[in-house]
N, C-alpha and C positions, 0 to 999 in steps of 0.2 A: 823682585826686589827694588828695582829701579822705582818702581810705581810707590812703593812703601816710604822710599827716602824722600822721593818728591813730594809726596802728601804730609811728611812730617817736616818737610824743609832743612832736610839734613844735607850739608855739602861735602861730607866725606865722601870719598871714592868707596865703591863696594868692594870688599876683599874679593880677589880671585880664587877660586877654589880648583886644584889642579891635582889630579892624582894619577899615577903611571898605572900601567896594564899590571905591573908587579903587585902594587897595593891591593888590587882587585882579587887577583890570584890568590894571594894570600889569605884574604878572607874567604874566598871558596874553599882552600885547603883546610883550614880550621873549622869550617862549617861542617863538612864531609868527614874529618876525622881521618881513619885509616881508609875509608872507601873512596876510591877515586870518583870525580865527577861522572865519567861514563857509567860506570857501575850503578850510580844511583838512579839513571834515567830509564824510561820504559823501552820497550823493545823497538818501538817506531822511532824513537827520537835517537836511539843509537845507532839505527841504521842510516839517518839521515846526517849524525854526526861523522860516523864513518866514513861516508861520502866526501863531506867537508874536508876530513883530515887526509882524505888522498890529494886534495887539491893543494895542501900546502906542505905535503911531505918535502923534506930537505930545505925548508927555509927555516930563518930565525925564529918565527912564530911557533913552529912546531918544537924545537928546542926550549923555547920559553914555556910552552905548555907542557913539556915532559918535566921541565925542572919544578914545577909547582903540582906534579901529579894530577893533572887534567884528565888523562888517559891512561 
């Protein structure tokens, strides 16, 4: 984006795009409908995700993922 602005001699600042993880998780939940993200994955991916979820057990991230029906 900086390159395009400099080629066109635009002196305005580039707008910052910032999204929170809640925005991304709400998109995931709307894409999968009633099915959770974990249910939509293959068996091997689910095994890896379960291992990762064990590591975040009890954290704020786990609570956030449960709120948005990630698993």
